[in-house]
N, C-alpha and C positions, 0 to 999 in steps of 0.2 A: 356840709357845714353840718348836718343835724348827723351825724357817724358822732364828729367830734365831740359835739355837744353831753351827745349821750355818752361814752370813753369813759368823757372825764364827770362826767353825773357817776357811774360807777363806780371808778376809782374815788369818787370821795366818800363812798357809803361802802369800801371793803374794808372788812377787819383783823382780814387773816385769810389765809392761805393753808392746805392742807393736800401732802402727797403722799398717795395709795402705796403701801408698801408688802414684803409679803417674805414672812419667815423661813427664813431656806430650809431648814430641819422641821417641822411640821407644816408650811405653806399655806397659814394662817394669813391671813391678812388684816390690819391695821392700818391707819393715817395719824401721821404725828403736819406738825409744823406749826403756825402762830397766831393765834387771837390775840390781837390788840397788843402787838410786844409781849403776850404770854407764849411761853413752851408747851405745850396740847399734845396730846395722844388718842385715839378716838376706837373707839372698839364697840362693835354690833353685839347689842341683847342678847344675852343667851336665854335667859327669860322671859322673852317676852312673849313664846304660847304659853307660857302659865298665866299673865295677865294679857290680856290685851288690850289695856289702854296703860303699859307699863309706855315706855321710850323706846323707842327702835334702834338710841347708839348713844354712848353716854363718853363724855368728853372727861377729859382728867387733867391736870397739869402734873405736865412729866417734874420724872427726881433731878432735883441735881446727883450727876455724877460723882462730886465732889464732897459732896452731905456724907456724914456720917452716919454707918449699917443701923439700920432698929435691929430692936430685937426678934429672936426670930418667933410672936404672938404676931407685932405688928406688920411678918413681911408677909403673911398669909391672906390669899389671895379676899376680897370683900365678899360677903353675902349675897351681892346681886353682881358678881362678875357676870364676864364678856366671852363670848365665843366669839373667836376670829377669821372663820372664816364665814365667805358669802357675804361678803363685807359689803360688797357692790351688786 
């Protein structure tokens, strides 16, 4: 009986789920899924070694594939971008 109660508690606390993906061309690993109904993508922080207080991973909202494309300067990788290998 306690297993059912514990399972229900975990179900009530769940906010989302993530799946491991591998980029077929580069072999880089990343996670995708949903958190609180929002589609997200997560990458390992490749600048972690430079700053030990930096987060290990970053989570981003996924882009809407039907949204209009942004300018080339907006498409550039952010300064605190992340390495996708050795995610887990």
